[in-house]
N, C-alpha and C positions, 0 to 999 in steps of 0.2 A: 792524549790518549785516544780522542776521537779520530784524529789525521791519521795516526798509525794504524787505527782499525779499516779505516778508508783504503789507504795503501797497502796493506795485506790483502785486502778482498779484492783489490783491484788488480792484483799480481795474479791472483787464481783465477779470474774470469775477464772478459773483453766488457764488462760493465763499467759505467762511470758514476761515482757519487758525488753529491753534494749535501751537505748540511749548511742551511740557512735560519740564523738566528734574527727574527724580526722584533723588533723594539718599537716600531711605529704605529703598533696598534691599529691595524688596517679594519675598517668598519664593515668586514665581508667574511663569512664562513672561511674557517682555517683552509678548506680545500680548494676554494676560489682563491685564497692567497697564495697556495702553493703551485697553482698554475700560472698565476701573474709571476710569481719569483721563477718558475721554472723556465717561461717565455723571456724575461727579462735576463737570465743569466744565458740565455741562448744553449740550453741544453739539450735541444733537439737537434744539435748541429754535430751528432756522432753518426759514426759510419754506421752502425746498425740499429740506431735509434733506441738505444740502451742506457740511458742516463735515470737515474733514481736522485729524488728529493727529498730529504727531510726535512721539514720545516717546523720551527719552533716558535712559537708566539710565547715567550715567558710571561708576560705582563698580563695576558688573559690565561696561562696555565693551558694552553690548548698546542697541537701538532697538529701535522698533517705528513702523510708520506703518498707521493706518486712516483709513477714510473713511466716511460716515454711508451709510444706505440709498441714499438718493438718486443718489449717485456710483457707488456700487458696482453700481445698475442699469445703468449705462452705459459704465463701461468696462471692458476686457477681463477676462476671468478672472484671468489671471495679471499683472495690470496691479501690483500693490501688491509684490509679488516683484521686479519690474522695478526699481522704485524702489528697495525695501531694497538691491539689487544695487548701484546707482548711489550711494549710500549709502557701502556697504563699502568701494567702491574708496577713497573721501575718509578714512573713520574707521580703516581700517586704518594709514594714514599719519599718523593724529592729526590729522589735518585736519577736526575737527568741524564749526567754524562754516561752512567753505566746503562740507562735503558736504550739510548742512542747507541750505543758501541753494540749491544746485545741485537738490535735490530739491523746495525749494517751486517755483522756476522750471521744471520738468519736469514738476509735476503741474499747475501754471497751463497750459502750452501745453496739456494734455489738456484740462482744465476747461473753457476757454474756448469749446472745441468745442460742450459740452453743457450750458454754462452761462453764457452770455454776460453781459456787464455790461448790466443795465437801468436800475438806479436808482443804483448807487454807495452802498448802504446798509450801513454796517457794523453786523452782528447780533452778533458777538462780539469781545472785547477783542484788540487785536494783541501784547498785552504776553506775554513769555516767563513763564510760570509755574513755580513751584517746590514741592517737597515733599521 
């Protein structure tokens, strides 16, 4: 279901989404873990610097959402906090998959305004990655 949501949103915009589930329990704050994963997955290697990463740390019941510089220059300053709060509503009830899907769709709505679909070229894998 998550991969289907990623593919649907990527067909509507020039953005690239990744979801990464980290079972390694890194001893750093979720946002720092997300930056590390973002770099390890080389998500910065998109033409428009338009990658979005949703990192889920299930053993800690934590998560983080980050976007690349191209996106951060276009969305409002508190944008990622609003997505975090949206996911929180679902995650608190144990609905992780639905919370992730809703976040992907909500982000997609915003990013189609700034990165409309031009060539439908997939620059990054849509598969969920794990560590």
